[in-house]
Backbone bond lengths (Angstrom), bond angles and torsions (degrees), N, CA, C in turn:
res aa  C-N    CA-C-N  psi(-1)  N-CA   C-N-CA  omega(-1)  CA-C   N-CA-C  phi
1 M - - - 1.445 - - 1.516 109.74 -
2 G 1.292 114.88 144.69 1.444 119.14 178.42 1.512 112.37 -90.17
3 E 1.298 113.47 176.80 1.465 120.67 -178.89 1.532 111.17 -56.64
4 F 1.329 116.45 -46.38 1.464 120.27 -177.79 1.522 111.51 -61.89
5 T 1.322 116.74 -43.17 1.466 121.05 -179.65 1.521 110.80 -62.28
6 D 1.331 116.73 -45.09 1.464 120.49 179.29 1.526 111.01 -61.39
7 K 1.315 116.33 -43.57 1.463 119.85 -178.29 1.531 111.43 -69.20
8 A 1.335 117.40 -34.23 1.465 120.42 177.26 1.526 110.64 -67.27
9 K 1.327 116.62 -43.76 1.463 120.07 177.46 1.527 110.30 -64.08
10 A 1.317 116.34 -38.08 1.466 121.03 178.71 1.522 110.41 -61.03
11 A 1.315 116.20 -45.90 1.465 120.06 -179.38 1.526 110.74 -62.05
12 G 1.328 116.41 -41.15 1.460 120.27 178.22 1.514 112.08 -63.25
13 N 1.322 116.69 -45.34 1.461 120.21 -179.98 1.524 111.79 -65.39
14 K 1.324 116.43 -38.51 1.467 119.33 178.25 1.529 110.67 -65.15
15 L 1.320 116.86 -42.51 1.459 121.28 -178.67 1.529 111.37 -65.91
16 V 1.329 116.59 -50.23 1.464 120.40 -179.71 1.525 110.28 -64.96
17 G 1.322 116.45 -41.05 1.459 120.21 178.71 1.517 112.36 -61.85
18 S 1.309 115.96 -41.21 1.460 120.58 178.65 1.529 110.74 -63.49
19 A 1.325 116.24 -41.88 1.463 120.29 178.59 1.528 110.88 -64.61
20 K 1.328 116.72 -44.62 1.466 120.34 178.73 1.527 110.72 -59.90
21 E 1.319 115.62 -44.18 1.462 119.38 -179.16 1.529 110.70 -63.16
22 A 1.326 116.68 -44.52 1.464 120.60 -179.25 1.530 111.22 -63.65
23 I 1.328 116.51 -44.19 1.466 120.04 179.40 1.523 110.11 -66.16
24 G 1.327 116.43 -42.04 1.459 120.35 177.95 1.516 112.22 -60.17
25 N 1.321 116.48 -42.93 1.467 120.24 178.48 1.532 111.43 -67.54
26 A 1.330 116.38 -40.32 1.461 120.44 -178.21 1.526 112.24 -68.04
27 T 1.328 116.39 -31.39 1.466 120.39 -177.67 1.518 112.29 -101.76
28 D 1.319 116.50 7.05 1.469 122.32 -179.00 1.530 111.26 59.19
29 N 1.340 115.30 36.27 1.464 122.09 178.27 1.530 106.97 -103.41
30 E 1.318 115.53 93.39 1.462 121.35 -174.63 1.530 112.13 -62.31
31 Q 1.328 117.20 -37.67 1.462 120.71 -179.29 1.530 110.92 -63.17
32 L 1.329 117.22 -45.18 1.457 120.74 179.53 1.527 110.79 -64.94
33 A 1.320 116.72 -40.18 1.467 120.44 177.89 1.526 110.65 -62.53
34 D 1.329 116.45 -41.72 1.469 120.59 178.63 1.524 111.39 -65.80
35 E 1.340 116.70 -40.62 1.468 120.29 176.92 1.527 110.34 -61.27
36 G 1.312 116.08 -39.61 1.459 120.49 178.44 1.514 112.23 -63.44
37 E 1.323 116.15 -43.20 1.467 119.91 177.43 1.521 110.69 -61.92
38 A 1.331 116.19 -43.25 1.467 120.46 -179.68 1.524 110.86 -63.63
39 Q 1.326 116.90 -40.40 1.459 120.15 -179.67 1.527 110.79 -67.53
40 Q 1.322 117.25 -35.90 1.463 119.95 176.21 1.527 110.93 -65.55
41 T 1.324 116.23 -39.41 1.465 120.72 177.92 1.523 110.15 -63.54
42 K 1.321 116.27 -41.35 1.468 120.65 176.62 1.531 109.69 -59.94
43 G 1.324 116.53 -43.05 1.458 120.78 178.69 1.515 112.33 -62.54
44 T 1.313 116.87 -39.40 1.465 120.86 177.75 1.527 109.99 -63.29
45 G 1.322 116.53 -41.64 1.466 120.53 177.47 1.517 111.90 -62.40
46 Q 1.330 116.36 -41.95 1.462 120.00 178.29 1.526 110.78 -65.24
47 D 1.315 116.54 -36.20 1.461 120.85 178.58 1.526 110.65 -63.87
48 V 1.326 115.99 -43.84 1.468 120.83 177.68 1.525 109.69 -62.79
49 K 1.318 116.39 -43.90 1.468 121.01 178.65 1.531 110.26 -58.45
50 G 1.327 116.80 -43.47 1.456 120.38 178.34 1.516 112.14 -63.82
51 S 1.319 116.74 -38.95 1.465 120.38 178.64 1.523 111.45 -65.76
52 V 1.330 116.01 -40.36 1.465 120.19 178.35 1.524 109.75 -64.93
53 K 1.328 116.39 -43.07 1.465 119.42 177.58 1.524 110.86 -60.80
54 G 1.320 116.16 -39.00 1.455 119.58 178.92 1.516 111.92 -63.92
55 A 1.327 115.90 -37.10 1.460 120.24 -178.64 1.524 112.16 -77.61
56 L 1.340 116.54 -37.23 1.464 120.40 -174.46 1.519 114.25 -103.86
57 G 1.292 116.88 -12.52 1.449 120.63 -174.69 1.517 109.60 100.46
58 D 1.312 117.13 169.36 1.461 122.53 -175.31 1.515 113.54 -82.06
59 D 1.315 118.97 10.63 1.462 121.33 -175.48 1.518 113.87 -78.85
60 I 1.323 118.36 -2.61 1.468 119.31 -179.00 1.505 111.00 -94.48
């Protein structure tokens, strides 16, 4: 995957994760809120991966 693909997936995971967390908090659903936090963390990791690929090239 290239830098753009990683960053696009990251944005999607951050957005969906944020929504899950907000809905989980609003409905007092701790599991959904935790899943949302985890998905946002995954998105942050993908974003970092995309940035590294951008700096070093897609060879990693």
